[in-house]
N, C-alpha and C positions, 0 to 999 in steps of 0.2 A: 775324167782323164782320157777315156776312150771306150771302145766296144770290145768285149771279149770275143776272140776268134779261136782260141785254143786254151785248154787247161789240162794240167797234169798235177799229180800230188806234189811235185817239186816246184811248179811254176805256172805262169800264165803268159799268154801272148795277147796283146791289145793292138787295135788299130786306132790311130789317133790323127787329128788334124795338126797337132803340135808335136815338136820334138822335145825331148827332155835329156838331161845329162845322165850318162851312165855312171855306175859305181856309187850312186846315191840311194839311200834307203827312204822309202815313202810309206806313209800310213795310208792304206787304201781301204775302200769300202766296196763290197760287191753286193748288189741287190740281186737276190735269187729269183728265178722265174716263178717259183712256188715255194711254199714252206717245206723245208727239208729238216727232219729231226728236230722240229720245234723252232727252227730259225728261218727268218725272212731275209736276213742279210748277214754278211760276215765282215768283220773288221780285222785287218792284219797288216803286218809290215812286210814289204817286199823290196828287194834290191833290183834296180834297173841294171840289167847285164847287157842289153842290146837296144839300140835305137837306130833304125836305118830307114831310108826311103822305101816306100812300097812300090810295086809295079805301077800303081797310080801315083804319079809324082806329087799329088796334093796331100798324100797321106804318109804316115810313118808306122812301121811295125816296131812295137816296143815289147821286149821280153823282160820278164821279171822273175827272179828267184824268190820263192816264199821264204820268210825268215821265222824260225821258231813257231811253227804251226802247232796249236794245241791239238790234243787227241780228238776232241769234239769237232774242231774245224776240219781236221783231216778226214773224219768220217763223213762230214757234210760234203766236202770236195769229192770224195770217192763216190758218194751217192749221185752227185751232180754229173760226174763223168759217166756213170752207168746210165742215168736217165737220159742224157742228151747225146749219147753215142760217141763221145770223144775218143773212145778206144778203137773205133772202127778204122 
């Protein structure tokens, strides 16, 4: 669907070549850069809350709100944020 450009415990921001409809819930898969807490990927539901043209008009910024994230997934996301410096 796109490339991850930002992540928080509440949501993610992707950059994509395609636009998508907002207010829709999608089943997404995130392949992790390395194993985190025994996981190599995450599967989760996310609601598209924003889709707009990027400064590069060939791309779209797509914001998703995570839906019903399990405790384990939350811990993996928090570790990913710490490891990749998304808090900076």
